[in-house]
C-alpha positions as a Markdown table, in Angstrom:
| # | Residue | x | y | z |
|---|---|---|---|---|
| 1 | Unk | 20.4 | 11.4 | -0.6 |
| 2 | Unk | 17.2 | 13.2 | 0.4 |
| 3 | Unk | 17.0 | 16.3 | 2.6 |
| 4 | Unk | 15.5 | 14.2 | 5.5 |
| 5 | Unk | 18.3 | 11.7 | 5.3 |
| 6 | Unk | 20.9 | 14.5 | 5.5 |
| 7 | Unk | 19.2 | 15.9 | 8.6 |
| 8 | Unk | 19.6 | 12.7 | 10.6 |
| 9 | Unk | 16.2 | 11.1 | 10.1 |
| 10 | Unk | 15.6 | 7.5 | 11.1 |
| 11 | Unk | 15.8 | 6.2 | 7.5 |
| 12 | Unk | 15.7 | 2.4 | 7.1 |
| 13 | Unk | 16.4 | 0.2 | 4.1 |
| 14 | Unk | 15.0 | -3.3 | 3.5 |
| 15 | Unk | 17.3 | -5.8 | 1.9 |
| 16 | Unk | 15.8 | -9.0 | 0.4 |
| 17 | Unk | 18.4 | -11.7 | -0.4 |
| 18 | Unk | 17.0 | -14.7 | -2.3 |
| 19 | Unk | 19.7 | -17.3 | -2.3 |
| 20 | Unk | 20.0 | -21.0 | -3.1 |
| 21 | Unk | 19.5 | -22.2 | 0.4 |
| 22 | Unk | 17.9 | -19.3 | 2.3 |
| 23 | Unk | 15.7 | -16.3 | 1.8 |
| 24 | Unk | 16.7 | -13.4 | 4.2 |
| 25 | Unk | 15.1 | -10.0 | 4.9 |
| 26 | Unk | 17.2 | -7.5 | 6.7 |
| 27 | Unk | 16.4 | -4.0 | 8.1 |
| 28 | Unk | 19.5 | -1.8 | 7.7 |
| 29 | Unk | 20.2 | 1.8 | 8.9 |
| 30 | Unk | 21.6 | 4.4 | 6.5 |
| 31 | Unk | 25.1 | 3.8 | 7.9 |
| 32 | Unk | 25.0 | 0.1 | 7.2 |
| 33 | Unk | 24.2 | -1.1 | 10.7 |
| 34 | Unk | 21.9 | -4.2 | 10.5 |
| 35 | Unk | 19.0 | -3.8 | 12.8 |
| 36 | Unk | 17.3 | -7.2 | 12.3 |
| 37 | Unk | 17.4 | -10.1 | 9.9 |
| 38 | Unk | 14.9 | -12.9 | 9.5 |
| 39 | Unk | 15.7 | -16.0 | 7.4 |
| 40 | Unk | 13.8 | -19.1 | 6.2 |
| 41 | Unk | 15.0 | -22.1 | 4.2 |
| 42 | Unk | 14.7 | -21.9 | 0.5 |
| 43 | Unk | 14.1 | -25.5 | -0.7 |
| 44 | Unk | 14.3 | -26.5 | -4.3 |
| 45 | Unk | 12.0 | -29.0 | -6.0 |
| 46 | Unk | 13.3 | -31.1 | -8.9 |
| 47 | Unk | 10.1 | -30.7 | -11.0 |
| 48 | Unk | 8.1 | -31.0 | -13.0 |
| 49 | Unk | 8.4 | -29.1 | -15.2 |
| 50 | Unk | 11.9 | -27.9 | -14.1 |
| 51 | Unk | 13.8 | -27.2 | -10.9 |
| 52 | Unk | 12.1 | -24.4 | -9.0 |
| 53 | Unk | 11.9 | -23.0 | -5.5 |
| 54 | Unk | 9.4 | -24.6 | -3.1 |
| 55 | Unk | 7.2 | -21.6 | -2.4 |
| 56 | Unk | 4.6 | -23.6 | -0.5 |
| 57 | Unk | 7.4 | -24.9 | 1.8 |
| 58 | Unk | 8.3 | -21.3 | 2.7 |
| 59 | Unk | 4.8 | -20.5 | 3.7 |
| 60 | Unk | 4.4 | -18.0 | 0.9 |
| 61 | Unk | 2.7 | -20.1 | -1.8 |
């Protein structure tokens, strides 16, 4: 833990969760309180060449 965190700063942590059905990004306080979460569907394409996430469908590709 850094000096600033020990002195009660407004430290935030970003958590990226890439799952089979959704991609979620959460902003979390040092104490574990979730400040905000955004989520989008994480579709899967059968191929070719193999099963893969549909990045174009998430608006990131």
